[in-house]
TORDO-705945 format. One record per residue (C-alpha): residue in one letter; y, x, z. Coordinates in steps of 0.2 Angstrom, whole numbers, plus 5000, padded with zeros to 4 digits. Layout:
! TORDO-705945
AYXZ
...
END
This chain:
! TORDO-705945
M557752305630
H556752145635
R555452055624
I555651865624
T554251805613
G553251865598
R551851975592
A551852105579
G551052065562
G550951885566
D552051735563
S553451785573
L554451945576
I554852035592
E556451955599
M557752055609
S558651985623
P560551955621
S560852035637
D560252205632
S561452345635
F561752395617
N562152215612
D563752175623
D564452075608
I562952015599
N562952175590
G564752155585
Y564252015573
H564651825572
Q563851695560
H564951645545
A565051555529
S566151685521
S567151835526
S568751925520
S568752075530
G567052085538
S566452035555
P567252105570
Q566252255577
Q566152335594
E566552515592
Q566452655605
S568152735608
P568152925606
S569352945621
P569752835637
L571152705636
T572552685649
P572752515657
D574552505650
V573952525632
C572552395635
V573752265642
E574952285628
T573552275615
C572752135624
E574352035624
S574652065605
L572852015601
N572951855611
T574451805601
S573651855585
L571951775587
A572551605582
S573351675566
L571751755560
A571351705542
P570051565540
S568851685531
D568751775548
H567851625555
S569151585567
D568951405562
S567151395566
P566751305582
H565251415584
F566351575582
E567651505594
A566351455608
Q565451615606
T567051725607
L567751625622
D566051645631
R566051835628
I567951855633
N567651755649
T566251865654
L567252025653
T568452065666
G569852195669
L569852345658
S568252315650
R568852145643
K570452225636
R569552375629
A568352265619
L569752165612
F570652315607
L569152395598
K568852235588
F570652245582
R570652425579
S569052405568
R570052295556
I571552405556
D570552565552
K569352485540
Q570252555524
Q570252725531
Q568352745529
S567652845515
K566852735502
D565452855501
S565052835520
V563252765524
F563852715541
F564652555549
R566552555550
D566452635567
G565752785559
E564252795571
R562952665566
R561952705551
I561752575537
D559852555535
F559852415523
V561052315513
L560952125507
S562152065494
Y562551885489
D563851805477
E564651655486
D565451585471
K563851515465
D563251455482
G562951285488
E562851225506
R560951255507
K561051435503
Q562451465515
E561451375528
R559951485524
R560951645526
K561751585542
I560051545550
Y559251705543
E560551825549
A560651735566
N558751765567
L558951955562
V560251965576
N558951885588
V557652025584
G558952155588
L559752205571
E561552235570
L562552165555
E564252195547
T564952105532
E566052185519
D567252065510
K567052015492
S568752095488
E567852265490
S566652235476
D567152265458
D566852085452
G567752005467
K566351895471
T564951995479
Y564852005498
F563852145506
V562952125523
K562552295531
I561152305543
H560852435556
A559352455567
P559752525584
W558652635594
E557752495604
V557252405588
L556652565580
A555652615595
T554852445597
Y554252435579
A553752615578
D552652575592
V552052415583
L551752515566
K550952665575
I552152785566
K551752965569
V553153075577
P553153255583
F552653305600
K552353485598
A552753625586
N551353685575
D550653845583
I549253875569
P549854025559
D550053995540
N548854115531
S549154045514
E549954195506
M549154235489
P548954405482
M550254445468
N551254305476
W552854385469
L552354325451
S552754145456
T554554185462
P555354115446
F554453955449
R554953935467
L556353825475
P557353875490
E556453865507
H557553735514
I557253625499
M555353645499
H555153625518
P556653525524
E555853495541
P554853615553
D552953585555
Y552453485570
F550953415578
T551153225578
A550453075587
P550752885585
F552352835594
N552152745610
K553752665617
S553152675635
K552952865634
A554552905624
D554853065634
F553153125628
F553853155611
L555153285605
I556653165604
G558153275603
D559453145595
K558952965595
D560052935580
T559153055569
F557453055577
F556752935564
P557252985546
P558052865534
S556452825525
V555652765541
R557152675546
N557252575530
R555352545531
I555552465548
V557052365543
Y556152295528
Y554652255539
I555752145549
L556652065534
S554952025526
R554451925541
C556051845548
S556151665545
Y557651565539
F557251395547
R557751315563
D556451305577
E556551115576
C556151105558
G554451195560
D554351245541
K553451405543
D553351435524
K555251475524
K555051665529
G555451835522
I556851915511
K555751895495
R555851715495
L557751725498
L557951835483
N556851725473
N557851565477
S559551665474
T560151655492
Y560351845491
T560551935475
A559852095481
A559152195496
F559052375496
P559252535506
L560752645502
H560652815494
D561352945506
S562653015493
R563153025475
Y561953125465
W563153235457
T564053295473
R563753315491
S564353175503
K566053205511
D565353145528
A564753295538
N563453185546
C562553135530
E561153235523
S561553235505
E559653235501
R559953145485
Y561153275479
N559753415483
L558453315474
H559553295458
K560053475458
H558353555461
W557153415454
A557853285443
R558553405429
F557553435414
F557953625414
C557053635431
F555453585422
F554653755426
K555053745444
E553853675457
Q554253505464
P555053485482
L553653365487
N554153365506
L555953325502
I555353185490
R554153115504
K555553125517
Y556853035506
Y555752905497
G554252895507
E552452945506
K551952825492
I553152895480
G552853065486
I550953055483
Y551252995465
F552353145461
A551053255469
W549653185458
L550753185443
G551253365445
F549453425449
Y548753325434
T550053415423
E549553585430
M547753555426
L548153495409
L548853675405
F547053745405
A546353595395
A547853625382
I547453805381
V545653785377
G545953645365
T547253745356
I545953885354
C544653765347
F545953705335
V546453875330
H544553915328
G544453775315
F545953835306
L545354015305
T543653965299
Y544453855286
G543853965272
D542053975278
N541853785276
E540453785263
W540253595261
S542153575258
K541953715244
E540553615236
I541553455237
C543053535229
N542053625216
E542253555198
T540453595194
I539753515210
G540953385217
G541753355200
N540153305193
I539553185207
V539953005203
M540152905219
C539752715221
P541252605223
L541852575241
C542352395238
D541852245227
K542852185212
K544352305212
C543552475216
G542852585203
Y541752735202
W542552895209
K542253075208
L541753165225
N543053305222
S544453165225
T544153185243
C544353375243
N545953375254
S545253255267
S543653365269
W544653515272
Q545753425285
S544153355293
H543553535296
L545053565308
F544253445320
D542453435315
N541753605319
V540653705331
G542153715343
T542153525344
V540453535353
F541053665365
F542653575369
A541753415373
I540653505385
F542153595393
M543153435395
G541653355404
I541753505417
W543653505417
V543753325423
T542553365437
L543653515443
F545153405441
L544553265452
E543753385465
F545253495467
W546353345468
K545353285483
R545653445492
R547553435487
Q547653255493
A546753295510
R548053435513
L549453315510
E548653185521
Y548753305535
E550453375532
W551153205529
D550353125545
L549253005534
V547553045542
D546752875548
F548152785540
E547052665530
E546452575545
E548252545551
Q548752475535
Q547252355534
Q547452295552
L549352285554
Q550252255538
L549752085532
R550752025517
P552051905522
E551551785508
Y549751785515
E550451735532
T551451595526
K550251525513
C548751525524
T548951385536
N547251395543
R546951505559
K545451585566
L545051695580
N544951885576
R543451955586
I544252125587
T545952085593
Q545551915601
E547051835593
M547251695581
E547651755563
P547851665547
Y546351655534
L545951585517
P544451465517
I543051525507
T543051375495
S544851405491
K544551595489
C543051565477
A544051445466
R545551555465
S544451705460
C543551605447
L545151545439
S545751725440
G544151795431
A544251665418
T546051705414
V545651895412
L544151855401
L545251745390
W546551875387
I545152005384
S544451885371
L546151875363
I546252065362
I544452065353
A545051925341
C546552035337
I545452185334
I544352085322
G545952025313
V546452215311
I544652255304
A544752105292
Y546452185287
R545652355284
L544252275273
A545452165263
V546852295260
Y545752435255
A545352355239
A547252325236
F547652505239
A546152565228
S546752465214
I548552515215
M548152705217
K546852715203
D547252785186
S545552775178
A543852705183
T542952865182
A543853015176
H545353045187
L545853055205
Q546352885212
V547852955222
V549752955220
G549853125228
P548753265234
Y548553195251
I548753005250
T547052915247
P546652735249
Q545652775265
L547052865273
A548352735268
T547152595275
S546852695291
V548752735295
T549352555291
A547952475301
S548352595316
C550152555316
I549852365315
N548552385329
F549852485340
V551152345337
I549852215343
I549452325358
M551352325363
I551552145361
L550052095371
N550552215385
L552152135387
M551351965388
Y549952005400
E550952105413
R551751935419
V550051845418
A549151985428
V550551975442
W550451785442
I548551775444
T548551905457
D549851815467
M548851655465
E547351745474
I548451775489
P547751945494
K547751985513
T548552155513
H549652255502
L548152375499
E547052225493
Y548452165482
E548752325473
N546852345471
K546652175463
L548152195452
T547552375447
V545852305442
K546552165431
M547852275422
F546652415419
L545252305412
F546552225400
Q547352395395
F545652475393
V545152345380
N546852345373
Y547152525370
Y545352585367
S544452455357
S545152505340
C544552685344
F542852625349
Y542652525333
V543152685322
A542052795333
F540452695335
F540452545323
K541352595307
G540152655293
K538552615304
F538152445297
V538552455278
G536852435270
Y536752515253
P537252475235
G536452315230
K536152255248
Y537752285256
A538152205273
Y539652085274
M540752035288
F540151865295
N539351825278
S541151825270
N541651925254
L542352065265
R541152215264
N540952315279
E541852485279
E541052645274
C541552815281
D542352945270
P541153075263
G542053195275
G541553085289
C542352955301
L542953085313
I544653115303
E544952925304
L544652925323
T545853065324
T547152975315
Q546952815325
L547052925341
V548553015336
I549552855331
V549152755346
M549252895359
T550852975352
G551652805349
K551352745366
Q552052905374
V553652905363
W553952715366
G553652745385
N554852885385
I556152785376
Q555952635388
E556052745403
A557452855398
L558552775385
V558652595391
P559152645409
W560352765403
L561152635391
M561252505405
N561952635418
W563252685405
W563752495403
G563852485421
S564952635422
R566152555409
K566352405421
A566752515436
R568052625427
N569452515433
H568852515451
P568252695454
E568452685473
S567752505475
L566152465484
Y565452415467
S565452595461
R564652655477
W563352525480
E563052425464
Q563252545449
D561952665455
H560752515459
D560952405444
L559052435440
Q557552405451
G556152505442
F555352605455
G554752485468
Q552952445471
L552652375454
G553652505445
L552552645453
F551052545448
Y551552545430
E551852735431
Y550052755437
L549352645424
E550252735410
M549552905416
V547752835418
I547852765400
Q548352935394
F546953015405
G545752905395
F546452965378
I546153145382
T544453125390
L543552985381
F543953035363
V544453215365
A543053275354
S543953205339
F545653285343
P545653445353
L547553445353
A547653285364
P547853385380
L549253485373
M550153325368
A549853255385
L550453415393
I552153405384
N552353225387
N552053245406
I553253395408
I554553275401
E553853125411
V554053215428
R555853255425
V556253085417
D555452995432
A556353105444
W558053075434
K557752885434
L557352875452
T558752985458
T560152935447
Q559752765439
F558852655452
R559152585469
R558352685482
P556652605485
V555952545501
A554952685509
A553052645509
K551552735516
A549952785506
H548652905510
S547952925492
I548152855475
G547152705479
A546052615467
W546552735453
E545452875460
E543952765458
I544452725440
L544752905436
N542952945443
G542252805432
M543152865416
A542553045420
V540752985419
L541052875404
S541953015395
V540353125395
V539452985386
T540752945374
N541053125368
A539153155367
F539052995355
I540553055345
V539853225342
A538153145338
F538552995328
T540353005322
S540453195318
D539353275305
M538953415316
I537153365319
P536653325301
R537353495296
L536353585309
V534753495305
Y535053545286
M535353725290
Y533853745302
A532653635294
Y533053615275
G534353745270
E533453905276
M534953955287
S536253915274
M537353765270
K537253785251
G536653615244
Y537153515259
I538253395250
N536953355237
N535653335250
S536653215261
L537053095246
S535752965240
V535552905223
F535652725217
N535152655200
I536452535194
S535552475178
A534052405188
T535052315201
N534852125204
W536552055210
E536051885214
N536051905232
R537851955233
P539151835242
D540151825226
E538651805215
D539751705202
E540651855197
N540052025192
P540752175201
Y542152275192
W541052415187
F539452315182
N539652345164
S539952525166
S539052655155
I538652745171
T536852725176
T536752805193
C537952835207
R537852925224
Y538152855241
R538252925259
D536452895267
Y534752975268
R533652855258
Y532252875245
P532852875227
P532452745214
G530652735208
H529952805224
E528652695232
K529852665247
E531352645236
Y532952635246
A532052645262
H532652785275
N531752945271
M531053065284
Q532653175285
F533553025292
W532253005306
H532353195309
I534253185310
L534153025322
A532953115333
A534153265334
K535653155338
L534753075352
A534053235359
F535853315358
I536553165368
I535153175381
I535353365383
M537253365383
E537353225396
H536053305408
V536853475406
V538653415410
F538153295424
L537153435432
V538653555431
K539753405438
F538653375452
F538453555456
V540353585456
A540653435466
W539353495479
M540053665479
I541853615482
P542153525499
D543353375498
V544353445513
P544853625515
S544253715530
D545953755537
V546453575535
R544953525545
A545353645558
R547153585560
V546553405561
K545353455575
R546753555584
E547953415583
R546753285590
Y546253405604
L548153435608
V548453245608
Q547153225621
E547653375632
Y549553335631
L549253155635
H548153205650
N549453325657
Y550753195654
E549853065664
V549553195678
E551353235679
K551853055679
L550653015693
K551353165703
I553153095701
Q552552925706
L551652995722
S553253095727
Q554352945725
N553152845736
G553352965750
H551853075747
N552753235746
E551553315758
C550253325744
S550753465733
C549053485725
T548753425707
P547953245707
M546253245701
I545853085692
Y544153145688
P543753275703
S541953305697
L542353335679
T542953495670
K544553495660
H543653465643
E542653325650
V544253245656
L544953255639
S543353185631
E543453045644
C545253005640
L544852995622
END
């Protein structure tokens, strides 16, 4: 292999010399406009040929060359000149043998299994597939493909084309791509891919006591650990014999092979050198302009049966059997096999999702216990008894909750809602809020340890620096025409001017703010709906202005009807805005032209999360912290934007039950809708694809297209999976004080989610290109931020949304350790007959209840009664309660944060055994490289005639061995 031009990570790829030993026939590939039987391929004969056979075959081929079909490119001048040049360079037996092998590849093509992942010679593995539909093509697209594929050949890839007759629709061509050893070795060196050089000699002491209890949850050993454990080091092509290379064909796993090929495809140009249009580069642009219809690596087998090819691993079948079935939900995940087959990035996602689901089990158990506690103390709820009592709640007349259409109502009409509220608003709520603050810390700290172990086991230590320095986005390289000198590498590299970067960032930020403003406007619209429709529900559901319950059933109240319908409308708005904003977020991120893939993902993550945070949580924040807080009092109510819409009041049972309703509808609706989208839609599309392929069960369409109709788990697909789980994480942490069963619902959803994602990935989607990632990226910082915010929100929910603090203040300061009389104490009195209505917005009309014979009504607040010198001003109890609320917030936050920091300090981010293994591996790399160089020098000296020196060469004669290793490092 000889390098001609190019450098890694820059504008050009590493080109391979046409004279390389593996490329005797330009990889067996010829440029074409179309093909009916595929390109002639050079194939190694399993047995030697006799001269007589070769002569006879050669003579028959010479007579048949002119009769080849036009679709075999025999009419192409380029093909003829290239073929004649090659034939003329061959002499004797080699010439006859090469021509015979070309002919035999055509004859034996139909004998190859349709499930094969190899070229027609049965030896070269298919690392990538490009497809295109020529019936829709013009000359420009054919020219692009011709140049692009020629450039792929120039960098050393081997191509083979399958004719459109092999596809189900009779229109699709498949270009199969194989990366030979020289290409893989070259780019493994460029990308610093870690490969094994020594078996791991550190004993595994991870056996747990009572380990036999986990036997039902385990998978077979060959599934959990498909590869032996090795010490690894970045591959160096010049020191290939340093590594444990047994078989070059299987040394690099398929996930690494397709990653290398995609790296080449993303940077290979489709322009001629004389054109100089460097923007025409990469497979993504060719897919966008429909030059190719698809580009993907192949699955290694069908998912329901093992491959018939003995050389094929059938890892997809193993994943489906042991992982992608729902009835395996109680089994552990084969993370090492997932990583080997799909790459580290998808592997780290499923590792995080599985760990998150495991930790949810503890939160779900505690939350369920708190809910059961509320249910068991149902009968001890003294304030609900007072509300339902005919002599107490039945004699308390409440002020109307809206103008014009709302009348007086009896307090006992809210009997059912007060009992329901107690299920979630009890002492267990405070305990659970504190517990979840600590649970979040434990989850994040233990995940750091789990992630550190995976980083080591999957050779991802120090990977971030490699990604930042080497893997520039092809879009950045093509769109940034300016060049500057990199002070570290001393090479010219593309860069984006600071003025252009600032302008793009400002436009991006303005777009995000515009969409967030749109969400806030929609929320205000929903609030206006709540205010307007409540009066309608109140007028519809009333029987009498004073005497009867204003309900049509024992549980349906105007408050509940308003809350449920508003929550459903809000959920629909959320879904619509999500669909619209997803495209906008990708567009503005592309416009910013991020430099690396990591930077691109981080920018997109921040934009999408900010939008989703406001979109999903704004309605919950309104109910939790704004509803019922700024209502005024009878005679001086507060109105929305000085309109005739009066601000909402909380139910006498509190606003917590409404927050619970809002949370349940949005969270459950999102999870149900997400599962329908993820499972049902792909299943229906795959079922439709199966119907199309029934008439061609053995066609290439059924092998390569049917299983790959959907592309859902690429880079953006994985991004949306993370986003979905992080939004769920926010629901179970930010507002968990209002709904202790939220972790249980999330647990059930995630158990299904893991298997649905596995099923989609294994059976419904094309095999994604393998990508490396050492962590969950920016999502980790977002989770940390939400963990801190959750402590604050839950403290405020308990203090200001729940009635827990007012009850405790009454019991300890006013009720003599008893809750009797709490309801009467918590309601203020308003004198109707002495009210001046001239300041009302609708002053031209009297309220519906103005002429009522009722002289006083009660309302939810702590104010002085009529006739007091501070009439309708907040009384002292109000300030006592406010002080208690603020004190509770401060104490709870400090206690939880103190425990969080203590737990984070006590639990190291990297386990001690992993730290020892990392040090051991670094030491061995130094030692083995030192010994390797010494042995290499001895061989060189012996070859130069210095056989008389039998002693070990001392590169550093005055240094000890460990000093030598340190110097080598």
